[in-house]
N, C-alpha and C positions, 0 to 999 in steps of 0.2 A: 541505351537503356533510359527509359523515362521514369523518373521517380516523383511524379507529380503528386501522388498520394502522400508521400513523406514531406514534400514541400508545403502542402496545404494542411498538415496536421498541427494541432496545438502542441506547444512545448511540453505540457503536462502529460500528454499521450506518449510522446517520445520518451520522457522520463519513466513513465510506467512500463513501457516496453523494455527499457534498459534494466529496470529492477527485476522484471520477470526473467529476462535473459540471465542476469547474475544469479538469481535463485535457482533456476534450472541448471545452470552450469555447476553450481555447488552440489546439486542432487546427483548429477551423473559423473562427478569428478572421478570416482573410483572405478566406475563401470566402463566408461568410454572416454579415453583421454582426448581423442580427436574432436569429439562433440563438445567436450569441456572447453577446449580452446576456441572453437568456432563460436560457441555461445558467449564466451568471455569477450571476444573481439566484437561480436555483434552488439553486446550490451554497451561496450565502450563507445562504439560508433553512434548508437542511438542516443547516448548521453551527450556526446559532442554535438550531434545535430540539434538536439533540444536546447543545448546551451547557446549555440549560435542563433537559433531561431528566437530564443527569449531575448537575446541582446539586441536584435534588430527592432523589436517593438518599443 
């Protein structure tokens, strides 16, 4: 799998995506538990990618 679009993204974009994932996970928490955990993990991964991307600069 090629993640070139994630590698070329600014850290602020990755942070924004992680915040959106966290907010959406809280919205669907009671309705769909599986989607809640998927969005929670995706938000954490985008935050970590953004953190490491910001540290490289």
